[in-house]
N, C-alpha and C positions, 0 to 999 in steps of 0.2 A: 275900864282901861282903854286908853286912847290908842293902842296899837292894833295892828291887824293880826288876827289869829286864823290860821287856816283850818277848815272844817277836816273831819276824818278823811272824806273823800278826796279833798285836796291833797292831803298828805300821802294818801296811797297813790294818787296820780305822780306826785313828785317821786316816790319810790320807784315808780315804773320809769319816769323821765330820766332818772339817774342810774337806771339799770341795777337796782339793788338785788343782790343775790338772794335766793330764797331763804338760805339759812340766816342771813342778816335781817331780812323781813321778819321771820319767825321770831328771832330774839327781840326786835324792835316791838312787835305785837305784844310779846309777853312782858317786857319792860312796862309798856303802857298799862297792861292789866295789873301789874304790881303797884305802879304809881297810882293809879285809880283806887285800889283796895287801901293803900295807905291813906290817901286823901280822904276816902270815905270814912276810915278809922279816925282820922282827926276831927272830921266834921261831926261824927256821932258824940264826941266829947265836947264839942264846941259849936252848939246850934246856931250861934250868931255868924260864924264863919270869920269873925275878926281874926286877923293875923294869918289868914290862909290865902292862898293864890286862887284865881279863877280856875275851876275845873277844866275848861277848854284849853287854857293855856298849858296846864300840866300835861294833858293828854296829847296835844300837838307837839309839845316839846319831846315827850317820850317817843312818839311815833317817828320823829325826824331826827332823834339824837344821833343816829348812825348814817344819815342820808349821804355822807360822803366816803363811807367805809370802803364800799365797792371800788370807787374811784382811787382811792388811797391804796388800796391793795395793788392795784395796777400800775400807779404812778409813784408810789413811794412818798406819800405826803402825810402831814399830820391831819387825821380826819376831823377831829374837834374844831381846828381852824378853818379848814376847808369847808367843813358843814356850815359854820358860822357864816362864811362867805356867800355860800349858796343860799342861805336863808335871808340874807341881807339883800341880795339880787332879786329875790322874789318879793321884797317888801315885808318881810316878817322880822323887824328889830327885836322884839321881845323874844322870840323863838331863837333867834341867832345866839342871844345871850345864854340860854339854856343849853343849846348845842355846843357852844364853846366851852362851857364849864361842866360838861357831864363826866369828864375824866378827872378833872382837879378843880375844885372850887377855889375861886380867886379870893373870895371873902369867907372866913370860917368864924362864926359867932355863936359860941355856945351860951353867952349871956341872953342873946336874942332867942335862941331855941328853947332855952329854959323858961321863957315867957310864953312859949307856944306860938312863937311867930316864925313861919317857915316860907321861903320862897319857893316858886315852881322849880327852879334850878337845883335846889337842895333835894327835893322829892325825886326829880328824875335821876340825879347823881346816885342817890342811895339806891333807887329801883334798879339802876344798871349795875350796881354792885352786888346785888341779889341775883342776877341771872347770867348763868354761864351757858353760852349757846341758847338752847331752848329749855333750860331746866332751872328752877328756883333752887338756889343753893344758900348756905350760910355764908357770911362774910368771910370767915376763915377758909372755907372751900374755894371761894372766888379769888382770895389773896393767893392761895397756893397755885392756882391755874395761871394768874397774872404774873406771878414770879417766874414761873417755869416758861411761859410762853413769851414774856417780854423782858425779863431780867437781864438776858445775855450774860449770865455768869459775871456780872459787873456789880461790885460790893456797893458803890455809891448809887447805882440805879436801884438795886434792891432796897437800900436804906429809903430812898425816895418814895418807892412803891408802898413799903412798909409804914412810912409815917402818913401817907395818904390814906391808907386803910385804918390807921390809928384814929385819925379824925372821922373816918366813916363810922367807926365803932361809938364815938362820942355822940355823933349825929344820930344813930340808931337808938342810943339810950335815951335821948331827948324826945325823939319821935315817939317811941313806944311807952314813954311815960305819960304821953296825952292820948294814947291808943288802948282800947279796951281788950286788946289781944296781944300775944307775945310774938316776937320775931319768928319763933320756931312754928307758929301757926300760920304763917303767911302762904306758904304753898299750898296747904289745904283749902284754905279760904279762897284763894284765886281759882283753884280747880272747882271749887263749889259755887262759883259765882255766875257760872253760865256764859261768861264772855268767851269770844273766839280765841 
């Protein structure tokens, strides 16, 4: 890939530079571990790696997906868009796309997923939906939290959130049809992987 991908050390330095709160850093590190476990699972069933993104791209995207969250908590901005801008400023266009779409995918392609072709942004999007704060949860548990935290008792907003999670469930079904373990096993697998 011709784009510039930051190393783990560069990602951690950006977290420091943008004053990422400790709880958001813990969340980001766990999302990264989940994304790596999913990618490893996909690779086990696909030794050629065809249709799968570069591991470095997935990991950097996961580490930086909430790079603007702390800023936006203080300034009331949209953290996915602000994060995209930060990544572009630092010369990481491929990462900026992942960060921009980690809340809501612009392109949703069940036909492509069924063929076993997944982009980095989809793996990070899914991994983020499985982590509430610093705990791996089911999609249903994460949905309940998001509705309570961000729904604002607004029916239209509730429906948009539910529709987004409906897509996430479809993505989950496609991901795990290519992986040799079940979604319910993800937390235990990540815990036993020995990652930080």
